[in-house]
N, C-alpha and C positions, 0 to 999 in steps of 0.2 A: 319612467317618464314623469316629470314633474307636472302636476296639475296647475291650473291658473286660479283655482279657487278651492278653499277648504273651509269647513265650518264644524263647530262642535256645540251641541246643546248642553248647557251647564245645568239646566233645570231652573235657572234664574234668568236665562236669556241666551241668545245665540252669539257665540264668538265666531268671527269670520276673518279670513285672510284672503285677499285677492290681489292679483297683479295690478299695480298702478298703471292706468292707461296712458298717462302723460309721461311717466318715467318708469318703464317696465323693469328696471333693475331694483325697484322697491316694491314693497307689499303694503297694501292698505289694511289696517287692523280696524275692524268695526265691532261694536257691541249693539245687538238688535238693530243693525242697519245704520247706526250712527258712527261716523268716522271718528276714531280716537287719535290715530296718528299713522304716518307712513314712513317710519324710520327703519323698519326691518328690510334687510336684503336677502334674508334666508328664512323660509317658513319653518324649518327645523329649529332654528334658534328661537323663533317666536314661541313655538309650542313648548320648548324647554323652559323658557321664561314664565309662560303662563302656568305650567305645571308647578313651578315654584311660587306661584301667587304674585308674580311681578308683572303687572300690566302697564306700569309706567304712568299711572294716574291714580291719585289717592282714593277718590270716591269709588273707583272700580276695584281697587285692591281691597277696600272694605266690603263692598257688596258681594264679591266673590270669595271672601275669606273662607277657607276650609272647603272649597268646592273642588272636586277632582277634575282636572283637565289632563288628558294624556300627553305625555312629552313626545310620544311617537306620532308624527304628523300623518303617518299612514293609517292611523286609527280614526282620523277625522273624516267626515263626509267630503266627497269631491264634487258635489253638486248642490245647488240650492234646493231647499225643501219646496215642494210644490204646495201652494196654499190651497186649502180645501174650501170650495165654494158650496154653500148650501142653497139650493133653490127654495125660494119662499113661494108658498101657494096662495 
């Protein structure tokens, strides 16, 4: 069963793919929560492109140069990380 959300921590930031709410045939690609584009119709193809270092935007291609991203989408997390809150005394 296909998830509606995937993420991968690159060590330099979080790549995420999520179903577009307005047009569910497309996937929103975000880096650290910032929308990059919504051109993918298949998360497997997106993961494959990211594995090859092709993010579709020059500054991100440069930032994540030589960073490993698995081409197999099943190796990505299927839920958002919970943010840790530290109580201040």
